[in-house]
C-alpha positions in Angstrom: -73.5 46.0 -32.7 -70.9 44.7 -35.0 -68.1 42.1 -34.4 -65.7 44.6 -36.2 -63.4 46.2 -33.7 -63.5 43.4 -31.2 -61.0 40.9 -30.8 -61.7 37.3 -31.7 -62.6 35.4 -28.6 -63.2 31.8 -28.4 -66.8 31.1 -27.0 -66.9 29.4 -23.3 -67.4 25.7 -24.7 -64.3 25.7 -26.8 -61.9 27.1 -24.4 -63.3 24.6 -21.5 -62.7 21.9 -24.0 -59.0 23.0 -24.6 -58.2 23.3 -21.0 -59.9 19.9 -20.4 -57.7 18.0 -22.9 -54.6 20.0 -21.6 -55.3 18.6 -18.0 -56.1 15.3 -19.2 -52.5 15.4 -21.1 -50.7 16.9 -17.6 -52.6 14.1 -15.6 -51.6 11.4 -18.2 -47.9 12.3 -18.2 -48.1 12.6 -14.1 -49.8 9.2 -13.9 -47.0 7.6 -16.3 -44.3 9.3 -14.2 -45.8 8.1 -10.7 -46.4 4.6 -12.2 -42.8 4.3 -13.2 -41.8 5.3 -9.7 -44.2 2.8 -7.8 -43.2 -0.1 -10.4 -41.1 -1.4 -7.4 -40.3 -5.1 -9.1 -39.5 -3.4 -12.4 -37.0 -1.0 -10.7 -35.6 -3.9 -8.5 -35.2 -5.9 -11.7 -33.4 -2.9 -13.5 -31.4 -2.8 -10.2 -30.6 -6.3 -10.6 -29.5 -6.2 -13.8 -27.1 -3.2 -13.1 -25.5 -4.9 -10.3 -24.9 -8.2 -12.4 -23.5 -6.2 -15.2 -21.0 -4.5 -12.9 -20.1 -7.7 -11.3 -19.3 -9.3 -14.4 -17.4 -6.2 -15.3 -15.4 -6.9 -12.3 -14.8 -10.6 -12.7 -13.7 -10.1 -16.3 -11.3 -7.2 -14.9 -9.9 -9.4 -11.9 -9.4 -12.2 -14.4 -7.7 -10.4 -16.7 -5.2 -8.9 -13.8 -5.0 -12.6 -12.4 -3.7 -13.8 -15.9 -1.2 -10.6 -16.3 0.0 -11.9 -12.8 0.5 -15.2 -13.7 2.2 -14.6 -16.8 4.6 -12.1 -14.9 5.4 -14.5 -12.4 6.0 -17.5 -15.1 8.5 -15.0 -16.7 10.3 -14.3 -13.5 10.4 -18.1 -12.6 12.0 -18.6 -16.2 14.4 -16.0 -16.0 15.3 -17.1 -12.1 15.6 -20.8 -13.6 18.0 -19.6 -16.3 20.2 -17.6 -13.8 20.1 -21.0 -11.3 21.3 -22.9 -14.4 24.3 -20.3 -15.3 25.1 -20.0 -11.7 25.3 -23.7 -11.3 27.4 -24.1 -14.5 29.9 -21.4 -13.3 30.2 -23.2 -9.8 30.8 -26.6 -11.9 33.5 -24.9 -14.1 35.1 -23.3 -10.9 35.2 -26.5 -8.9 36.7 -28.3 -12.0 39.5 -25.5 -12.1 39.9 -26.0 -8.3 40.1 -29.7 -8.7 42.8 -29.2 -11.6 44.7 -26.9 -9.4 44.8 -29.4 -6.6 45.6 -32.0 -8.7 48.8 -30.2 -9.8 49.5 -29.3 -6.1 53.0 -31.1 -4.9 52.5 -34.6 -3.0 53.7 -33.1 0.5 50.8 -30.1 0.0 48.3 -32.7 -0.9 49.2 -35.1 1.7 49.1 -32.4 4.7 45.8 -31.2 3.1 44.2 -34.9 3.7 45.9 -35.0 7.3 44.0 -31.7 8.1 40.9 -32.6 6.8 41.1 -35.9 8.7 41.9 -33.9 11.8 39.0 -31.6 11.5 37.0 -34.5 10.8 38.0 -36.2 14.2 37.8 -33.0 16.4 35.1 -30.9 14.9 34.7 -28.4 17.9 37.9 -27.2 18.5 38.2 -26.5 14.9 34.9 -24.5 15.2 36.3 -22.6 18.3 39.4 -21.6 16.1 37.5 -20.5 13.6 35.2 -18.3 15.8 38.4 -16.8 17.6 39.6 -15.9 14.2 36.6 -14.3 12.9 36.3 -12.4 16.5 40.2 -11.3 15.8 39.3 -10.4 12.6 36.6 -8.2 13.5 38.5 -6.6 16.3 41.3 -5.7 14.1 38.9 -4.1 11.4 37.2 -2.1 14.2 40.6 -0.6 15.3 41.6 0.3 11.9 38.2 2.3 11.6 
Protein backbone atom coordinates (compact mmCIF):
# COMPACT_ATOMS: atom_id res chain seq x y z
CA UNK A 1 0.00 0.00 0.00
CA UNK A 2 1.07 3.43 -0.68
CA UNK A 3 0.62 6.55 1.46
CA UNK A 4 -0.31 8.68 -1.51
CA UNK A 5 -4.11 9.16 -1.20
CA UNK A 6 -4.37 8.98 2.56
CA UNK A 7 -4.66 11.97 4.81
CA UNK A 8 -1.73 12.60 7.09
CA UNK A 9 -2.79 11.00 10.38
CA UNK A 10 -0.47 11.60 13.24
CA UNK A 11 0.62 8.57 15.04
CA UNK A 12 -1.00 7.72 18.37
CA UNK A 13 1.87 8.70 20.68
CA UNK A 14 2.13 12.20 19.24
CA UNK A 15 -1.63 12.79 19.70
CA UNK A 16 -1.41 11.55 23.25
CA UNK A 17 1.45 13.95 23.97
CA UNK A 18 -0.54 16.90 22.60
CA UNK A 19 -3.61 15.92 24.64
CA UNK A 20 -1.43 15.54 27.73
CA UNK A 21 0.19 18.96 27.25
CA UNK A 22 -3.17 20.60 26.67
CA UNK A 23 -4.63 18.92 29.78
CA UNK A 24 -1.61 20.07 31.81
CA UNK A 25 -2.06 23.64 30.63
CA UNK A 26 -5.79 23.64 31.46
CA UNK A 27 -5.10 22.01 34.81
CA UNK A 28 -2.46 24.66 35.60
CA UNK A 29 -4.91 27.46 34.78
CA UNK A 30 -7.60 25.84 36.93
CA UNK A 31 -5.18 25.42 39.83
CA UNK A 32 -4.12 29.06 39.51
CA UNK A 33 -7.77 30.21 39.59
CA UNK A 34 -8.57 28.02 42.59
CA UNK A 35 -5.45 29.19 44.42
CA UNK A 36 -6.56 32.79 43.95
CA UNK A 37 -10.06 32.00 45.23
CA UNK A 38 -8.82 30.07 48.26
CA UNK A 39 -6.14 32.62 49.19
CA UNK A 40 -8.24 34.01 52.04
CA UNK A 41 -5.45 36.01 53.74
CA UNK A 42 -4.60 37.63 50.42
CA UNK A 43 -8.22 38.44 49.66
CA UNK A 44 -8.72 39.84 53.16
CA UNK A 45 -5.65 42.02 52.75
CA UNK A 46 -6.91 43.27 49.37
CA UNK A 47 -10.31 44.06 50.85
CA UNK A 48 -8.67 45.86 53.80
CA UNK A 49 -6.66 48.03 51.41
CA UNK A 50 -9.79 48.84 49.39
CA UNK A 51 -11.71 49.73 52.54
CA UNK A 52 -8.88 51.88 53.88
CA UNK A 53 -8.62 53.73 50.56
CA UNK A 54 -12.37 54.36 50.53
CA UNK A 55 -12.23 55.61 54.14
CA UNK A 56 -9.35 57.96 53.29
CA UNK A 57 -11.35 59.39 50.40
CA UNK A 58 -14.42 59.89 52.62
CA UNK A 59 -12.30 61.60 55.29
CA UNK A 60 -10.73 63.88 52.69
CA UNK A 61 -14.18 64.76 51.33
CA UNK A 62 -15.49 65.43 54.84
CA UNK A 63 -12.49 67.67 55.62
CA UNK A 64 -13.03 69.61 52.41
CA UNK A 65 -16.72 70.03 53.18
CA UNK A 66 -15.92 71.15 56.75
CA UNK A 67 -13.42 73.73 55.47
CA UNK A 68 -15.92 75.07 52.95
CA UNK A 69 -18.65 75.26 55.60
CA UNK A 70 -16.31 77.02 58.05
CA UNK A 71 -15.27 79.53 55.39
CA UNK A 72 -18.89 80.25 54.54
CA UNK A 73 -19.70 80.69 58.24
CA UNK A 74 -16.76 83.08 58.66
CA UNK A 75 -18.02 85.16 55.76
CA UNK A 76 -21.55 85.24 57.18
CA UNK A 77 -20.22 86.29 60.60
CA UNK A 78 -18.13 89.04 59.02
CA UNK A 79 -21.17 90.25 57.06
CA UNK A 80 -23.32 90.18 60.21
CA UNK A 81 -20.67 92.12 62.14
CA UNK A 82 -20.52 94.74 59.42
CA UNK A 83 -24.31 95.02 59.33
CA UNK A 84 -24.40 95.36 63.13
CA UNK A 85 -21.76 98.10 63.01
CA UNK A 86 -23.73 99.96 60.37
CA UNK A 87 -26.99 99.59 62.32
CA UNK A 88 -25.31 100.76 65.54
CA UNK A 89 -23.86 103.75 63.73
CA UNK A 90 -27.28 104.63 62.29
CA UNK A 91 -28.83 104.28 65.77
CA UNK A 92 -26.14 106.55 67.24
CA UNK A 93 -26.74 109.13 64.53
CA UNK A 94 -30.51 108.94 65.02
CA UNK A 95 -30.14 109.21 68.82
CA UNK A 96 -27.87 112.22 68.36
CA UNK A 97 -30.46 113.79 66.08
CA UNK A 98 -33.20 113.17 68.68
CA UNK A 99 -31.02 114.65 71.44
CA UNK A 100 -30.42 117.72 69.30
CA UNK A 101 -34.15 118.07 68.66
CA UNK A 102 -34.93 117.58 72.34
CA UNK A 103 -32.35 120.22 73.29
CA UNK A 104 -34.04 122.70 70.93
CA UNK A 105 -37.46 122.07 72.48
CA UNK A 106 -38.98 124.90 74.53
CA UNK A 107 -38.31 124.82 78.29
CA UNK A 108 -41.93 124.10 79.31
CA UNK A 109 -41.99 120.99 77.04
CA UNK A 110 -38.72 119.72 78.52
CA UNK A 111 -39.98 120.35 82.05
CA UNK A 112 -43.27 118.54 81.35
CA UNK A 113 -41.39 115.59 79.80
CA UNK A 114 -39.19 115.27 82.86
CA UNK A 115 -42.30 115.32 85.07
CA UNK A 116 -43.89 112.50 83.01
CA UNK A 117 -40.75 110.38 83.16
CA UNK A 118 -40.55 110.91 86.93
CA UNK A 119 -44.22 109.95 87.36
CA UNK A 120 -43.73 106.85 85.23
CA UNK A 121 -40.80 105.81 87.41
CA UNK A 122 -42.82 106.34 90.57
CA UNK A 123 -45.87 104.36 89.38
CA UNK A 124 -44.92 101.88 86.61
CA UNK A 125 -48.03 99.67 87.00
CA UNK A 126 -50.64 102.35 86.05
CA UNK A 127 -48.46 103.48 83.15
CA UNK A 128 -48.13 99.89 81.92
CA UNK A 129 -51.91 99.39 82.27
CA UNK A 130 -52.56 102.55 80.27
CA UNK A 131 -50.14 101.37 77.57
CA UNK A 132 -51.87 97.96 77.38
CA UNK A 133 -55.27 99.67 77.21
CA UNK A 134 -54.01 101.86 74.38
CA UNK A 135 -52.75 98.84 72.45
CA UNK A 136 -56.05 97.01 72.92
CA UNK A 137 -58.01 100.09 71.83
CA UNK A 138 -55.79 100.45 68.75
CA UNK A 139 -56.25 96.77 67.89
CA UNK A 140 -60.04 96.99 68.37
CA UNK A 141 -60.26 100.06 66.11
CA UNK A 142 -58.15 98.43 63.39
CA UNK A 143 -60.30 95.35 63.53
CA UNK A 144 -63.53 97.32 63.12
CA UNK A 145 -62.19 99.05 60.00
CA UNK A 146 -61.24 95.81 58.31
